[in-house]
MDAnalysis code that builds the backbone (N, CA, C; Angstrom):
import MDAnalysis as mda
import numpy as np

u = mda.Universe.empty(630, n_residues=210, atom_resindex=np.repeat(np.arange(210), 3), trajectory=True)
u.add_TopologyAttr("name", ["N", "CA", "C"] * 210)
u.add_TopologyAttr("resid", np.arange(1, 211))
u.add_TopologyAttr("resname", ["MET", "ILE", "ILE", "VAL", "ILE", "LEU", "SER", "ALA", "LEU", "THR", "LEU", "VAL", "SER", "GLY", "VAL", "LEU", "THR", "ILE", "VAL", "GLU", "ASP", "GLN", "ARG", "GLY", "LYS", "TYR", "SER", "ALA", "ALA", "GLN", "ILE", "LEU", "ARG", "VAL", "LEU", "THR", "VAL", "LEU", "SER", "ILE", "ILE", "GLY", "ILE", "ALA", "LEU", "LEU", "GLY", "GLU", "ARG", "GLY", "SER", "GLY", "ARG", "SER", "TYR", "GLN", "ALA", "ALA", "ILE", "VAL", "CYS", "GLY", "LEU", "LEU", "PHE", "SER", "LEU", "ALA", "GLY", "ASP", "VAL", "PHE", "MET", "MET", "GLN", "LYS", "ARG", "LYS", "ARG", "PHE", "THR", "ALA", "GLY", "LEU", "LEU", "MET", "PHE", "LEU", "ILE", "ALA", "GLN", "ILE", "LEU", "TYR", "THR", "VAL", "ALA", "PHE", "PHE", "SER", "GLY", "LEU", "ARG", "PRO", "GLY", "PHE", "SER", "LEU", "TRP", "PRO", "VAL", "ILE", "PRO", "LEU", "SER", "VAL", "TYR", "ALA", "VAL", "LEU", "ILE", "VAL", "ARG", "ILE", "LEU", "TYR", "ARG", "ARG", "LEU", "GLY", "LYS", "MET", "LYS", "ILE", "PRO", "VAL", "MET", "ILE", "TYR", "VAL", "ALA", "VAL", "ILE", "MET", "VAL", "MET", "ALA", "ARG", "THR", "ALA", "THR", "GLU", "ARG", "TYR", "LEU", "GLN", "LEU", "GLN", "SER", "THR", "ALA", "ALA", "LEU", "LEU", "ALA", "LEU", "ILE", "GLY", "ALA", "ILE", "PHE", "PHE", "LEU", "PHE", "SER", "ASP", "SER", "THR", "LEU", "ALA", "LEU", "ASN", "ARG", "PHE", "ALA", "ARG", "PRO", "PHE", "ARG", "ARG", "ALA", "GLN", "ALA", "ILE", "ILE", "LEU", "SER", "THR", "TYR", "PHE", "MET", "ALA", "GLN", "TYR", "PHE", "ILE", "SER", "MET", "SER", "VAL"])
u.atoms.positions = np.array([
    [7.391, 23.956, -19.107],
    [8.584, 24.185, -18.009],
    [8.194, 23.494, -16.983],
    [6.800, 23.539, -16.133],
    [6.673, 22.643, -15.628],
    [7.329, 20.998, -15.415],
    [6.660, 20.544, -16.760],
    [7.317, 18.906, -16.718],
    [8.924, 19.224, -16.528],
    [9.892, 19.889, -16.521],
    [11.216, 20.112, -16.381],
    [11.907, 20.484, -14.987],
    [10.619, 20.968, -14.293],
    [10.694, 21.298, -13.237],
    [10.773, 20.536, -12.410],
    [9.415, 19.092, -12.352],
    [9.612, 17.600, -12.107],
    [10.210, 17.036, -12.255],
    [10.450, 17.015, -13.589],
    [12.076, 16.115, -14.128],
    [13.259, 16.199, -13.309],
    [13.566, 17.788, -13.311],
    [14.649, 17.269, -11.706],
    [13.540, 16.808, -10.988],
    [13.025, 17.524, -9.750],
    [12.345, 16.635, -8.718],
    [12.690, 16.177, -8.706],
    [12.443, 14.868, -10.676],
    [12.665, 13.243, -9.955],
    [13.959, 12.882, -10.006],
    [14.783, 13.664, -10.715],
    [15.964, 13.115, -11.451],
    [16.892, 13.606, -9.151],
    [16.558, 14.536, -8.710],
    [16.902, 14.911, -7.188],
    [16.686, 13.876, -6.633],
    [15.349, 13.732, -5.515],
    [14.652, 12.965, -5.311],
    [15.523, 11.697, -5.532],
    [15.565, 11.366, -6.540],
    [15.551, 9.908, -6.834],
    [17.166, 9.425, -6.416],
    [17.793, 10.086, -6.339],
    [19.116, 10.022, -6.602],
    [19.096, 9.938, -5.236],
    [18.945, 11.122, -4.294],
    [18.881, 10.994, -3.202],
    [18.042, 9.882, -2.059],
    [17.194, 9.034, -2.462],
    [15.988, 8.044, -2.506],
    [17.435, 6.886, -1.865],
    [17.997, 6.188, -2.842],
    [19.234, 5.692, -3.251],
    [20.328, 5.675, -2.434],
    [20.675, 6.905, -2.185],
    [22.161, 7.749, -1.341],
    [21.537, 7.641, 0.485],
    [20.546, 7.494, 0.495],
    [19.878, 7.755, 2.258],
    [19.561, 6.093, 2.558],
    [19.058, 5.323, 1.231],
    [19.191, 4.155, 1.797],
    [20.523, 3.342, 1.761],
    [21.112, 3.561, 0.538],
    [22.847, 2.662, 1.070],
    [22.887, 3.034, 1.943],
    [22.566, 4.169, 3.125],
    [23.309, 5.010, 4.317],
    [22.691, 4.614, 4.841],
    [21.965, 3.520, 4.986],
    [20.521, 2.705, 6.444],
    [19.568, 3.722, 7.093],
    [19.761, 5.202, 5.755],
    [18.834, 6.714, 6.729],
    [17.771, 5.151, 6.576],
    [17.058, 4.575, 6.757],
    [15.554, 3.836, 5.474],
    [14.298, 5.008, 5.916],
    [14.334, 6.324, 6.792],
    [12.827, 6.530, 6.333],
    [13.078, 7.796, 5.931],
    [13.986, 8.339, 5.954],
    [14.267, 9.910, 4.557],
    [14.680, 8.676, 3.224],
    [14.749, 7.680, 3.462],
    [14.756, 7.083, 1.977],
    [13.197, 6.852, 1.461],
    [12.300, 6.323, 2.473],
    [10.962, 6.219, 1.654],
    [10.281, 7.357, 1.913],
    [11.095, 8.632, 2.518],
    [10.003, 9.675, 2.221],
    [10.157, 9.763, 0.700],
    [11.825, 10.307, 0.749],
    [11.854, 10.550, -1.054],
    [11.640, 9.265, -1.607],
    [11.748, 7.996, -1.724],
    [10.472, 7.111, -2.823],
    [9.725, 7.870, -2.509],
    [8.917, 8.260, -2.177],
    [7.091, 8.574, -2.334],
    [7.303, 10.108, -2.970],
    [7.940, 10.764, -2.615],
    [8.101, 11.875, -3.578],
    [8.825, 11.465, -5.332],
    [9.584, 10.776, -5.002],
    [10.059, 10.518, -6.395],
    [9.139, 10.223, -7.230],
    [7.860, 9.135, -6.630],
    [6.320, 8.389, -8.135],
    [5.764, 9.738, -7.620],
    [5.848, 10.235, -6.821],
    [4.609, 11.890, -6.811],
    [4.753, 12.694, -7.898],
    [6.181, 13.112, -7.415],
    [6.401, 13.493, -9.536],
    [6.728, 13.056, -10.506],
    [6.537, 12.295, -10.680],
    [6.333, 11.149, -11.601],
    [4.952, 10.785, -12.145],
    [4.126, 10.893, -11.106],
    [2.720, 11.053, -11.437],
    [2.225, 13.016, -11.968],
    [2.945, 13.736, -11.387],
    [2.520, 15.201, -11.857],
    [2.915, 15.216, -13.252],
    [3.786, 13.942, -14.018],
    [4.088, 14.216, -15.644],
    [3.026, 14.010, -16.460],
    [2.862, 12.668, -15.440],
    [1.850, 11.875, -16.409],
    [0.937, 13.145, -16.359],
    [0.034, 13.525, -15.295],
    [-0.987, 14.301, -15.287],
    [-0.992, 15.908, -16.242],
    [0.349, 15.854, -16.328],
    [0.670, 17.484, -17.569],
    [0.579, 16.573, -18.727],
    [0.247, 15.872, -18.923],
    [0.898, 14.703, -20.611],
    [-0.428, 15.627, -21.577],
    [0.571, 15.842, -22.797],
    [-0.442, 16.096, -23.736],
    [-1.446, 15.506, -24.508],
    [-2.020, 16.375, -24.927],
    [-3.570, 15.800, -24.467],
    [-3.813, 14.536, -26.002],
    [-2.689, 15.212, -27.150],
    [-2.699, 14.135, -27.862],
    [-2.080, 12.634, -27.836],
    [-2.122, 12.703, -26.217],
    [-1.586, 10.725, -26.433],
    [-3.105, 9.937, -25.899],
    [-4.025, 11.220, -25.276],
    [-5.587, 10.442, -26.059],
    [-5.512, 10.300, -23.826],
    [-7.309, 11.077, -23.539],
    [-7.500, 10.426, -22.319],
    [-7.314, 10.009, -21.697],
    [-7.475, 8.474, -22.332],
    [-7.884, 6.955, -22.141],
    [-6.891, 6.101, -21.714],
    [-5.692, 6.302, -22.427],
    [-4.260, 6.408, -22.410],
    [-3.589, 7.172, -21.339],
    [-3.695, 8.955, -21.399],
    [-3.114, 9.262, -19.847],
    [-3.595, 8.758, -18.698],
    [-5.351, 8.114, -18.996],
    [-5.518, 7.916, -17.460],
    [-5.992, 6.624, -16.845],
    [-4.944, 5.986, -18.307],
    [-4.280, 4.416, -17.047],
    [-2.955, 4.779, -17.134],
    [-2.286, 5.386, -17.525],
    [-0.805, 5.003, -17.445],
    [-1.157, 6.139, -15.973],
    [-2.369, 7.277, -15.611],
    [-1.656, 7.455, -14.140],
    [-2.452, 6.567, -13.039],
    [-3.214, 6.027, -13.529],
    [-3.974, 5.073, -12.157],
    [-2.806, 3.626, -12.172],
    [-2.602, 3.487, -12.909],
    [-0.857, 2.475, -12.970],
    [0.216, 2.809, -12.140],
    [0.110, 4.247, -12.249],
    [0.961, 5.526, -11.341],
    [0.594, 5.007, -9.808],
    [-0.845, 5.099, -9.962],
    [-1.374, 5.368, -8.971],
    [-1.049, 4.032, -7.631],
    [-1.100, 2.959, -8.161],
    [-0.989, 1.035, -7.662],
    [0.006, 1.093, -7.962],
    [1.811, 2.009, -8.680],
    [2.409, 1.433, -8.397],
    [2.920, 1.956, -7.083],
    [2.240, 3.919, -6.328],
    [2.807, 4.327, -5.291],
    [1.933, 3.163, -4.033],
    [0.820, 2.666, -4.022],
    [0.165, 2.051, -3.657],
    [1.285, 0.749, -3.006],
    [1.738, 0.208, -4.121],
    [3.045, -1.558, -4.041],
    [4.141, -0.549, -3.629],
    [4.674, 1.076, -3.574],
    [5.637, 1.217, -2.778],
    [5.547, 1.095, -1.153],
    [4.634, 1.989, -1.167],
    [3.923, 1.658, 0.518],
    [3.968, 0.348, 1.011],
    [3.093, -0.570, 0.173],
    [3.276, -1.485, 1.047],
    [4.536, -2.660, 1.017],
    [5.835, -2.539, 0.448],
    [6.485, -2.654, 0.697],
    [8.149, -2.318, 1.415],
    [7.409, -0.950, 1.574],
    [8.276, -0.249, 2.726],
    [7.896, -0.405, 4.126],
    [6.913, -1.024, 4.359],
    [6.454, -0.973, 5.671],
    [7.272, -1.745, 6.482],
    [7.458, -2.089, 7.423],
    [8.499, -2.410, 8.544],
    [8.084, -4.148, 8.036],
    [6.999, -4.674, 8.488],
    [6.812, -5.625, 8.377],
    [6.249, -5.837, 7.242],
    [7.274, -5.981, 5.602],
    [6.509, -6.600, 4.214],
    [5.550, -6.629, 4.236],
    [4.889, -6.128, 3.450],
    [3.923, -6.991, 2.818],
    [3.910, -7.048, 1.748],
    [4.546, -7.913, 0.989],
    [5.245, -8.196, 0.012],
    [4.246, -8.724, -1.219],
    [3.312, -9.696, -0.727],
    [2.218, -9.621, -1.480],
    [1.038, -8.880, -1.849],
    [0.728, -7.781, -0.751],
    [0.126, -6.888, -1.226],
    [0.920, -5.927, -1.965],
    [2.254, -5.937, -2.158],
    [2.401, -5.187, -3.205],
    [2.959, -5.963, -4.201],
    [2.755, -6.926, -4.256],
    [2.979, -7.307, -5.605],
    [1.558, -7.297, -6.289],
    [0.410, -7.559, -5.588],
    [-0.241, -7.192, -5.970],
    [-1.088, -6.054, -6.752],
    [-0.735, -4.782, -6.188],
    [-0.490, -3.130, -6.755],
    [0.683, -3.107, -7.882],
    [1.441, -3.589, -7.788],
    [2.608, -3.823, -9.483],
    [1.438, -4.550, -10.153],
    [0.956, -5.972, -10.185],
    [-0.095, -6.254, -11.075],
    [-0.892, -5.611, -11.405],
    [-1.455, -4.445, -11.029],
    [-2.363, -3.928, -11.484],
    [-2.249, -3.067, -12.189],
    [-0.976, -2.664, -11.493],
    [0.292, -1.569, -12.279],
    [0.052, -1.846, -13.684],
    [0.461, -3.305, -13.932],
    [0.977, -3.900, -15.071],
    [-0.179, -3.949, -16.404],
    [-1.120, -4.515, -15.427],
    [-2.257, -4.683, -16.385],
    [-2.777, -2.876, -16.983],
    [-2.561, -1.920, -16.003],
    [-3.368, -0.786, -17.164],
    [-2.146, 0.225, -17.497],
    [-1.123, -0.513, -17.749],
    [-0.135, -0.367, -18.946],
    [-0.159, -0.724, -19.731],
    [0.033, -1.875, -19.820],
    [-0.696, -3.354, -20.272],
    [-1.976, -2.425, -21.714],
    [-2.911, -1.980, -21.246],
    [-3.934, -1.621, -21.367],
    [-4.027, 0.282, -22.114],
    [-2.768, 0.436, -21.551],
    [-2.414, 1.534, -22.421],
    [-1.663, 1.558, -23.495],
    [-1.008, 0.640, -23.156],
    [-0.043, 0.406, -24.495],
    [-0.786, -0.145, -25.863],
    [-1.939, -0.795, -25.178],
    [-2.575, -1.633, -26.443],
    [-3.475, -0.712, -26.980],
    [-4.247, 0.577, -26.289],
    [-4.919, 1.695, -26.630],
    [-4.656, 1.585, -28.787],
    [-5.101, 1.907, -28.913],
    [-4.858, 2.528, -31.031],
    [-3.765, 2.340, -31.605],
    [-4.121, 0.653, -31.060],
    [-2.899, -0.385, -32.262],
    [-4.591, -1.504, -33.353],
    [-3.477, -1.258, -34.152],
    [-4.578, -2.840, -35.329],
    [-4.028, -4.276, -35.049],
    [-5.397, -4.704, -35.730],
    [-5.004, -6.305, -35.194],
    [-3.723, -6.755, -36.476],
    [-3.401, -7.286, -35.857],
    [-1.791, -8.076, -36.025],
    [-0.399, -8.031, -35.850],
    [-0.754, -8.281, -34.623],
    [1.012, -8.165, -33.821],
    [2.117, -8.792, -34.632],
    [2.921, -8.722, -34.712],
    [4.257, -9.071, -34.965],
    [4.792, -10.036, -34.235],
    [5.160, -11.153, -35.001],
    [5.465, -12.360, -33.914],
    [7.274, -12.496, -33.231],
    [8.201, -12.108, -33.858],
    [9.016, -11.974, -33.552],
    [9.159, -12.051, -32.092],
    [8.921, -10.260, -31.381],
    [9.163, -10.171, -30.089],
    [8.668, -10.843, -29.125],
    [8.282, -11.906, -30.072],
    [8.284, -13.155, -28.766],
    [8.633, -14.127, -28.303],
    [9.708, -14.041, -29.001],
    [11.040, -14.981, -29.342],
    [11.715, -14.631, -27.708],
    [12.290, -13.135, -27.929],
    [13.184, -12.747, -26.883],
    [12.635, -12.572, -25.603],
    [10.984, -12.274, -25.512],
    [10.755, -12.492, -24.251],
    [10.195, -13.636, -24.015],
    [10.232, -15.023, -24.486],
    [9.640, -15.912, -23.614],
    [10.999, -16.607, -23.361],
    [12.061, -16.533, -24.237],
    [13.299, -17.196, -23.570],
    [14.303, -16.305, -22.397],
    [13.754, -14.869, -21.839],
    [13.899, -13.811, -20.802],
    [13.252, -14.676, -19.524],
    [12.163, -15.391, -20.440],
    [10.924, -15.108, -19.201],
    [11.405, -16.703, -18.575],
    [11.684, -17.180, -19.412],
    [12.208, -19.032, -18.669],
    [13.005, -18.971, -18.190],
    [13.766, -18.345, -18.753],
    [14.961, -18.182, -17.969],
    [15.058, -17.581, -16.229],
    [14.246, -16.682, -16.103],
    [13.983, -15.490, -14.970],
    [13.083, -17.363, -14.151],
    [12.077, -17.893, -14.951],
    [11.269, -18.985, -13.887],
    [12.590, -20.017, -13.491],
    [12.899, -20.535, -14.536],
    [14.001, -21.471, -14.222],
    [15.239, -21.161, -13.003],
    [15.223, -20.211, -13.175],
    [16.495, -19.380, -11.730],
    [15.398, -19.527, -10.329],
    [14.864, -18.863, -10.749],
    [13.513, -18.780, -9.603],
    [12.908, -20.140, -8.807],
    [12.319, -20.423, -10.024],
    [11.178, -21.378, -9.430],
    [11.421, -22.811, -7.827],
    [12.978, -23.068, -8.033],
    [12.409, -24.061, -6.908],
    [12.495, -22.934, -5.752],
    [12.916, -22.098, -5.021],
    [12.837, -20.915, -4.613],
    [11.654, -20.202, -3.717],
    [11.134, -20.444, -4.753],
    [10.064, -19.621, -4.473],
    [8.944, -20.413, -3.341],
    [8.513, -21.668, -2.391],
    [7.953, -21.951, -1.985],
    [6.486, -21.634, -2.313],
    [5.439, -20.867, -0.938],
    [4.217, -20.746, -0.960],
    [3.878, -19.334, -2.612],
    [5.059, -18.853, -2.576],
    [4.895, -17.553, -3.693],
    [5.273, -17.952, -4.824],
    [5.402, -19.592, -5.711],
    [5.155, -19.551, -6.657],
    [3.734, -19.283, -7.827],
    [2.797, -19.463, -7.550],
    [1.884, -18.931, -8.244],
    [1.576, -17.411, -8.355],
    [1.565, -16.605, -6.763],
    [1.497, -15.070, -7.278],
    [3.076, -14.703, -8.267],
    [3.983, -14.932, -7.807],
    [5.190, -14.537, -8.664],
    [4.993, -14.656, -10.431],
    [4.659, -16.434, -10.636],
    [4.600, -16.599, -11.975],
    [3.565, -15.858, -12.743],
    [2.665, -15.527, -11.925],
    [1.520, -14.970, -12.082],
    [1.878, -13.954, -13.340],
    [2.471, -12.412, -11.973],
    [2.928, -11.538, -12.213],
    [4.490, -11.616, -13.324],
    [4.364, -12.928, -13.584],
    [5.784, -12.828, -14.716],
    [5.344, -12.805, -15.729],
    [4.316, -13.576, -15.906],
    [3.197, -13.652, -17.439],
    [2.957, -11.677, -17.566],
    [2.245, -11.526, -16.554],
    [1.733, -10.385, -17.177],
    [2.572, -9.192, -17.288],
    [4.084, -9.099, -16.850],
    [4.953, -7.972, -16.848],
    [4.896, -8.502, -18.066],
    [5.198, -9.662, -19.067],
    [5.867, -9.928, -20.343],
    [4.805, -9.673, -21.074],
    [3.805, -9.700, -21.376],
    [2.099, -9.180, -21.916],
    [2.758, -7.469, -21.364],
    [2.762, -7.390, -20.872],
    [3.171, -5.584, -20.481],
    [4.244, -5.047, -21.587],
    [4.837, -5.848, -21.399],
    [6.656, -5.314, -22.475],
    [6.320, -5.790, -24.003],
    [5.872, -6.985, -24.066],
    [5.723, -6.686, -25.399],
    [4.351, -6.190, -25.530],
    [3.045, -6.133, -25.638],
    [2.360, -5.188, -25.966],
    [3.709, -3.747, -26.104],
    [4.177, -3.004, -25.353],
    [4.469, -1.722, -25.602],
    [5.885, -2.209, -26.358],
    [6.557, -2.884, -26.696],
    [7.678, -3.655, -28.084],
    [6.101, -3.277, -29.191],
    [5.173, -3.686, -29.661],
    [4.276, -3.229, -31.090],
    [3.375, -2.188, -30.754],
    [2.808, -1.369, -29.424],
    [3.033, -0.367, -30.253],
    [4.493, 0.806, -30.819],
    [5.197, 0.585, -30.552],
    [6.683, 1.015, -31.064],
    [6.626, 0.567, -32.126],
    [6.806, -0.360, -32.344],
    [6.673, -0.673, -33.951],
    [5.336, -0.862, -34.690],
    [4.062, -0.286, -34.234],
    [3.620, -0.354, -35.038],
    [3.367, 1.520, -35.568],
    [3.671, 2.101, -34.108],
    [2.989, 3.356, -34.171],
    [5.085, 4.617, -35.187],
    [6.157, 3.739, -34.687],
    [7.376, 4.415, -34.565],
    [7.619, 6.024, -34.306],
    [6.733, 6.049, -32.615],
    [6.292, 7.661, -32.689],
    [7.462, 7.939, -31.368],
    [7.857, 8.968, -30.853],
    [8.477, 9.314, -29.483],
    [7.963, 8.356, -28.468],
    [7.137, 9.150, -28.354],
    [5.969, 8.641, -27.231],
    [6.077, 7.184, -27.112],
    [5.744, 6.088, -27.804],
    [5.730, 4.949, -28.252],
    [7.520, 4.263, -27.346],
    [8.316, 5.140, -28.163],
    [9.782, 4.933, -28.231],
    [9.680, 5.194, -26.255],
    [9.603, 6.038, -25.681],
    [9.330, 6.110, -23.877],
    [9.129, 5.431, -23.639],
    [7.650, 4.510, -23.826],
    [7.171, 3.681, -22.990],
    [7.778, 2.704, -23.172],
    [8.434, 2.002, -24.750],
    [9.419, 0.898, -24.613],
    [10.171, 0.839, -23.550],
    [11.430, 1.914, -23.513],
    [12.614, 2.170, -22.506],
    [12.089, 2.137, -21.310],
    [10.737, 2.531, -20.760],
    [10.153, 2.667, -19.957],
    [9.735, 0.895, -19.341],
    [8.894, 0.130, -20.487],
    [8.854, -1.308, -19.900],
    [10.337, -2.263, -19.792],
    [11.305, -1.760, -20.596],
    [12.001, -2.353, -20.555],
    [12.795, -2.418, -19.436],
    [13.070, -1.131, -18.284],
    [13.568, -0.853, -17.350],
    [12.601, -1.619, -16.280],
    [11.659, -1.416, -16.661],
    [10.514, -2.234, -15.716],
    [11.009, -4.695, -15.376],
    [11.385, -4.769, -16.596],
    [11.344, -5.907, -16.425],
    [13.095, -5.867, -15.743],
    [13.827, -5.189, -15.994],
    [14.951, -5.699, -15.578],
    [14.602, -5.088, -13.587],
    [13.907, -4.072, -13.250],
    [13.898, -3.859, -11.576],
    [13.143, -4.977, -11.313],
    [12.408, -5.151, -11.635],
    [11.542, -6.448, -10.708],
    [12.286, -8.084, -11.098],
    [12.832, -7.989, -12.206],
    [14.315, -8.945, -11.968],
    [14.838, -9.015, -11.308],
    [16.087, -8.082, -11.550],
    [16.307, -8.269, -10.177],
    [16.263, -7.600, -8.506],
    [15.150, -8.022, -8.587],
    [14.768, -7.804, -7.309],
    [14.367, -9.094, -6.901],
    [13.501, -9.591, -8.085],
    [13.482, -11.593, -7.961],
    [14.680, -12.056, -7.462],
    [15.442, -12.340, -8.315],
    [17.108, -12.554, -7.872],
    [17.195, -12.044, -6.575],
    [16.979, -10.507, -6.358],
    [18.155, -10.758, -5.494],
    [16.990, -11.231, -3.512],
    [16.149, -11.484, -3.528],
    [14.993, -11.995, -2.929],
    [14.802, -13.003, -2.886],
    [14.825, -13.975, -3.525],
    [14.393, -15.709, -3.643],
    [15.592, -16.474, -4.307],
    [16.334, -15.388, -5.313],
    [17.853, -16.138, -5.589],
    [19.252, -16.144, -4.800],
    [19.803, -15.125, -5.222],
    [20.808, -15.293, -4.106],
    [21.362, -13.760, -3.688],
    [20.508, -12.680, -2.515],
    [21.313, -11.012, -1.962],
    [22.229, -10.836, -2.797],
    [22.943, -9.481, -3.190],
    [24.052, -9.278, -3.078],
    [24.073, -8.132, -3.033],
    [25.329, -6.833, -2.527],
    [25.461, -5.790, -2.566],
    [24.897, -5.524, -3.644],
    [24.720, -3.818, -3.375],
    [24.465, -2.269, -4.074],
    [22.748, -3.288, -4.951],
    [21.748, -4.076, -4.283],
    [20.819, -4.634, -5.252],
    [19.965, -3.602, -5.164],
    [19.703, -3.320, -3.511],
    [18.597, -2.112, -3.669],
    [18.587, -0.647, -4.391],
    [19.945, -0.572, -4.778],
    [20.341, 0.795, -5.677],
    [20.422, 0.037, -7.026],
    [20.391, -0.895, -7.428],
    [20.139, -1.081, -9.191],
    [18.478, -1.143, -9.262],
    [17.501, -1.893, -8.319],
    [16.206, -2.143, -8.542],
    [15.905, -0.689, -8.309],
    [16.636, 0.537, -7.267],
    [15.858, 1.672, -7.325],
    [16.074, 2.637, -8.261],
    [16.897, 2.226, -9.047],
    [17.403, 3.497, -10.246],
    [16.587, 3.165, -11.620],
    [15.850, 1.568, -11.335],
    [16.151, 1.351, -12.556],
    [14.369, 1.117, -12.537],
    [13.556, 1.104, -11.935],
    [12.293, 1.333, -11.388],
    [12.030, 2.340, -11.445],
    [12.479, 3.262, -10.697],
    [12.406, 5.097, -10.700],
    [12.437, 5.722, -12.981],
    [13.839, 5.176, -12.968],
    [13.803, 5.057, -15.227],
    [12.549, 4.544, -15.564],
    [12.272, 3.580, -14.758],
    [10.829, 3.171, -15.361],
    [9.417, 3.314, -15.727],
    [9.339, 4.259, -14.402],
    [7.608, 4.643, -13.847],
    [8.437, 6.218, -14.964],
    [9.611, 6.853, -15.255],
    [9.864, 8.054, -15.460],
    [9.647, 8.131, -17.149],
    [9.870, 7.369, -17.868],
    [9.837, 7.302, -19.477],
    [8.474, 6.832, -19.674],
    [7.245, 6.063, -18.680],
    [6.578, 5.489, -18.924],
    [5.393, 7.077, -18.275],
    [5.974, 8.130, -17.287],
    [4.783, 8.479, -17.746],
    [5.512, 9.617, -18.720],
    [6.357, 10.364, -18.869],
    [7.060, 10.787, -20.267],
    [6.085, 10.744, -21.431],
    [5.753, 9.257, -21.879],
    [5.259, 7.960, -22.823],
    [3.384, 9.100, -23.230],
    [3.208, 9.952, -22.196],
    [2.051, 10.681, -22.137],
    [2.123, 12.423, -22.521],
])
């Protein structure tokens, strides 16, 4: 019941975050964004024991680092590099969680679409990154590993929890790709609405995998 309430709160506060951001009410949007992520963290903390304590701990820590990344990104003078570092740590923690309990011998075929996607994103962004080339390239590599591990987790376990983790990983790829394209390649209208909505869904599904 509490998870249902927190899910409803996540939905409402997430929608309001996007609405207030689009209206230019950035202070309200920032408060609501933090509230949304805190609700998602609450869901992960209430996870079933069957997911494993280490899995839950890694996901919760990843969400906390994501929240720290949000705080850095929301400052008037955006500390993008610091925020990127927080999200990089979050992706590593998610990878650790998704890797837990897997047997050796990963499937090879998921590497192909993820590699094609990574090459496409890098090709679009590379010349526009300037001093951010190395940090962004490292982040791209780490998030691709995270998505690869989430894919393998679902292929091996075939569970609802693993599927939720995979859905979350895919939404994260889409959210961060949109953010990168909007920031470094070509800014476009409503980009922030897409970034926030897919980001909230990514974190929500990952938290529900607990």
